[in-house]
N, C-alpha and C positions, 0 to 999 in steps of 0.2 A: 661465314663469308669466305670466299676463296678466289684466287686468280690463277689462270693457267699460263705457264711460262715454259721456256726452254733454256737449258744450260748444257753446253758441250753436246749439242744434238740430242739431248735427252728431254722429253716432254714430262712435265710434272704439274701438280696442283699445289699451290701455296695456301694453306688453310690457317685461318686466324682464330684464336681462342682468347676470350677475355679472362684474365686471371683475377684481377681486382679492380674495383672502381672506387675512386675517392672524390666524387663530385665532378670537378672540372678536369681531372686527369685520371689515368688508369694504367694498368700493366697488362701486357698481352704476350702470348706465345704464338709464334708462327712456325708451322710444321710443313715441310715439303713432303709430298706423297712418295718421293724417291730420294735416296741419299744423293747429295750433289757433289761431294768432294771438292769444296771450294779451296782455292789457292789463297789462304789467309794472309801470308806475307805480302803478296801482290795487292790484295784487296786493301790491306792496311795502308800501303803506300798511296794507292789511288784515293782512298777516303781522306787521308791526311792532306793530300794536295788539294782537296775540295773543301778544306776547312774543318774537318772532323778532328776532334781531340782523341788520340789513341791513348787509352789508359794502361793497357797491357795486352800482351798476346803470348800465346804458346803455339805449339804445332797444331792444336785442335780447337783453340778458342781465341776470340778477339773481343776485347772490351773497349767500348768507345762512347764518346758523347757526340750526338748529332743534334744541333739546335738545342731543344730542351729535353730530348729523349736520351736515355741511357740504354745502350744496346750490348747484349752479349750474343755474338754470332759464333756458331759452332761450324766446324768443317763440313758437317753433314748438311748444312743449310738451315738447320733449326735456329731460331732466334728468340730471345726474350727481350722485349722492348718495354722499358719502364718509363713512367712519367710522360705518357703520351697525352698531349694537349692539342686539340680537344680529345676527350676520351671517347673515340668512336672506332668501330671496326674498320671503317674506310680509311681513316688517318693512319691506323696501325699498319694496314696492308700496303698503303702507299709508301710508308717508310721502308717496309720489308722489301717491296719490289725495287725500290731505289737502290738498296744495298746489293741485291742480286744483279741488277743492271750494271752497277759499278764493278762487279766481278766478271762481267762479260755476258750475262744472261739477258733474256728479253721476255716480254710479256705481251699477250694478246690484249687488244683494247677491251675495257670492261664496259 
């Protein structure tokens, strides 16, 4: 499954891969078709303002809790999303799209 989006006038596909499935929850990896160069410090501030719990960050990586999911977001736009409930591709990509939208990106309707 994938979604088409834009970030800083760059068009990309966001592709979702299921890593593990544990019945009612699962882990997913989301990969953009192009490196996005996300502004992680700004994204961390925006997500914290919207209720996400920021667990840690570096220049290249952001770790946070969003609802019941645990996310690792890389500066390139790659994401690992753990504990996705319900464990569906649709829910995982919705979470990923929401993160990139918080960074200033947008997505075409699916």
